[in-house]
C-alpha positions in Angstrom: -6.6 -16.8 7.2 -7.9 -20.4 7.4 -5.2 -22.7 6.1 -1.3 -23.5 6.6 1.7 -24.1 4.2 4.6 -25.5 4.7 8.0 -24.7 5.9 11.0 -26.9 5.7 13.7 -26.2 8.4 16.8 -27.5 9.0 18.7 -27.4 12.0 21.7 -24.9 12.7 25.2 -25.6 14.6 27.3 -22.3 13.7 26.4 -18.9 14.8 28.3 -15.8 14.4 28.9 -13.9 10.7 31.3 -16.2 9.5 28.7 -19.4 9.9 25.9 -17.3 8.4 28.0 -16.5 5.5 28.9 -20.5 4.8 25.3 -21.1 5.1 24.7 -18.7 2.3 27.0 -19.8 -0.2 25.3 -23.4 0.4 22.0 -21.8 -0.4 20.5 -21.6 2.7 18.9 -18.4 4.7 20.0 -18.3 8.7 16.5 -17.9 10.8 15.7 -18.0 15.0 12.4 -19.8 15.5 11.4 -17.4 18.7 9.0 -19.8 20.5 7.0 -19.8 23.7 9.8 -19.4 26.0 13.1 -20.1 24.0 14.7 -19.8 20.8 16.1 -21.5 18.6 18.7 -21.3 15.6 17.7 -22.7 12.1 18.1 -23.0 9.0 15.4 -22.4 5.6 15.1 -22.4 1.9 15.5 -18.6 0.6 13.3 -19.9 -2.3 10.4 -20.9 -0.3 10.3 -18.3 2.3 9.8 -15.7 -0.8 7.7 -17.7 -2.3 5.6 -17.7 1.0 6.1 -13.7 1.2 4.8 -13.4 -2.1 2.0 -15.6 -1.7 -1.5 -14.5 -0.9 -1.5 -13.3 2.8 2.4 -12.9 2.8 3.6 -12.9 6.5 0.5 -12.9 7.9 -0.4 -16.5 6.0 -0.1 -19.5 8.9 3.3 -22.0 8.3 4.1 -25.8 10.1 7.3 -26.2 9.7 9.1 -29.7 9.2 12.1 -31.3 10.3 14.5 -30.4 13.0 12.5 -31.7 15.0 9.9 -28.7 14.9 7.2 -30.3 13.6 4.3 -29.3 13.6 5.4 -26.1 15.4 2.6 -23.3 13.8 4.4 -20.2 13.3 4.2 -16.6 11.4 6.9 -14.6 9.7 8.2 -12.1 12.4 10.5 -10.3 10.2 13.2 -10.8 7.7 16.3 -9.0 5.9 17.2 -8.9 2.7 20.8 -7.1 0.8 20.4 -3.8 -0.2 22.1 -4.4 -3.5 21.6 -8.0 -4.3 18.1 -8.1 -2.6 18.6 -11.6 -1.5 17.4 -12.7 1.9 20.1 -12.4 4.8 18.0 -13.6 7.7 14.6 -14.1 8.8 12.8 -14.1 12.3 9.8 -16.7 13.0 7.3 -17.0 15.7 5.5 -19.6 17.1 2.5 -18.8 17.9 -0.8 -20.9 19.3 -3.7 -20.7 16.9 -5.7 -20.1 19.5 -4.9 -17.1 21.2 -4.9 -14.0 19.4 -1.7 -11.9 18.5 -0.4 -8.5 16.9 -0.3 -8.4 13.3 -0.3 -5.6 10.6 -2.6 -5.6 8.0 -2.7 -3.7 4.5 -5.3 -0.7 4.0 -6.9 -0.6 0.9 -8.9 2.2 0.2 -12.4 2.9 -1.9 -14.4 5.2 -3.0 -14.0 8.4 -4.7 -13.7 11.1 -1.8 -16.4 14.1 -2.2 -13.1 16.5 -1.4 -11.0 14.8 -4.2 -14.2 15.8 -6.2 -13.9 19.1 -5.5 -10.5 20.0 -6.0 -8.8 18.9 -2.6 -5.8 15.9 -2.2 -5.9 12.5 -0.8 -3.3 12.8 1.9 -2.6 8.6 2.7 -0.8 9.0 6.2 -0.9 5.3 7.5 -1.0 1.9 3.9 -0.8 -0.5 6.9 -2.9 -0.8 10.5 -1.8 -2.9 14.0 -4.9 -5.4 14.5 -5.2 -8.1 17.2 -7.0 -11.2 16.4 -6.3 -15.3 16.2 -4.0 -16.4 13.4 -7.1 -17.9 11.8 -9.0 -15.0 11.2 -6.4 -12.4 9.7 -7.6 -11.0 6.8 -5.8 -10.1 3.9 -6.7 -6.3 4.0 -9.0 -3.9 5.8 -11.2 -1.7 2.9 -11.6 1.7 4.3 -14.0 4.0 2.3 -13.4 7.6 1.9 -16.1 8.3 0.1 -18.1 11.1 2.3 -14.4 12.6 3.0 -14.7 16.5 2.4 -11.8 19.1 2.4 -10.5 19.3 5.4 -11.9 16.2 6.9 -10.0 13.2 8.2 -10.3 8.9 9.5 -8.3 8.3 12.2 -8.1 4.0 13.5 -11.3 4.4 15.3 -13.6 5.3 12.7 -12.3 1.7 11.0 -15.3 -1.0 11.1 -13.2 -4.1 11.6 -15.0 -7.9 11.5 -15.9 -9.4 14.2 -13.9 -10.7 16.6 -10.6 -8.1 15.0 -9.5 -5.3 17.8 -7.2 -2.5 17.0 -3.7 -3.5 18.4 -3.4 0.1 19.8 -4.9 3.1 21.6 -3.1 6.3 19.7 -5.8 6.5 17.2 -3.4 7.4 15.1 -4.5 9.6 11.5 -4.8 7.6 8.3 -6.3 9.5 6.0 -6.9 13.3 5.1 -8.4 15.4 2.3 -6.7 18.4 2.4 -6.9 22.0 0.0 -4.3 22.3 -2.6 -1.3 23.3 -1.8 0.1 26.0 -3.8 1.9 24.5 -6.0 -1.1 22.6 -7.1 -3.0 25.5 -8.4 0.8 27.2 -10.0 0.5 23.1 -11.8 -3.1 24.5 -12.9 -2.7 27.8 -14.0 0.4 26.7 -16.3 -1.4 23.7 -17.6 -4.4 25.7 -18.5 -2.0 28.3 -20.2 -0.4 25.6 -22.0 -3.6 24.3 -23.3 -4.3 27.7 -24.0 -8.8 28.2 -23.7 -10.8 28.3 -25.9 -11.4 30.8 -28.1 -13.9 31.8 -30.2 -13.7 34.1 -33.3 -16.1 35.7 -35.5 -15.7 34.0 -38.8 -13.9 35.7 -41.5 -16.2 36.7 -44.2 -15.9 35.7 -47.6 -14.6 37.9 -50.5 -17.5 40.6 -51.2 -19.2 39.4 -48.7 -20.3 41.7 -45.7 -19.3 40.3 -42.3 -22.1 40.1 -40.0 -24.1 42.7 -38.7 -22.3 45.3 -40.8 -24.0 47.9 -42.8 -24.8 47.8 -46.2 -22.3 50.3 -48.2 -23.5 53.5 -49.4 -24.2 54.6 -52.5 -21.5 57.5 -52.1 -19.4 54.9 -50.6 -19.6 52.6 -54.1 -19.3 55.8 -56.2 -15.8 56.5 -54.8 -15.0 52.9 -55.1 
């Protein structure tokens, strides 16, 4: 991620819940810039922030501040909060960065390939959908691809199994499990049986003979039988 987007900031004097409510009524969202050794309360345009979060790269995009005496400072969106009912932004945290120094960020994991274990009836259990990495801001990848093709039933992949791009390292040493292929549960087996019962197995029946036609393999009628008829 080598490009940077501008983000306009305004100075924020009032602090506390009442000041923040007034700021939101005025169409702004309260924010804090966490700098190198100090922090500064600022206000942002929520539409600009939402647009930034929805853009390619989202939180891992580099944003260059404009205004509020912060011109040229480069930041990442460290965190944000939304109202659980209205889904509107209520607060944003920005982190000032030095683009020559590594930072810890969370990157989306994308699983590619069809697992051998899943083809054999197993179930893929995705445990982690993001991974914490450490890299310089200009090299943050949009996503990390993980190939699950060779995963058999009972096998799993851990963080240490992931091949990371050059210059990128894991931010944690915990080596967490990210995906595993497990045997189908009893519930899965029941669903499979019920599905088969609902559709019904294919039944091959003998063709019903036409009137006056002997069934295939049947012995020809005897003369005595014809006489009785």
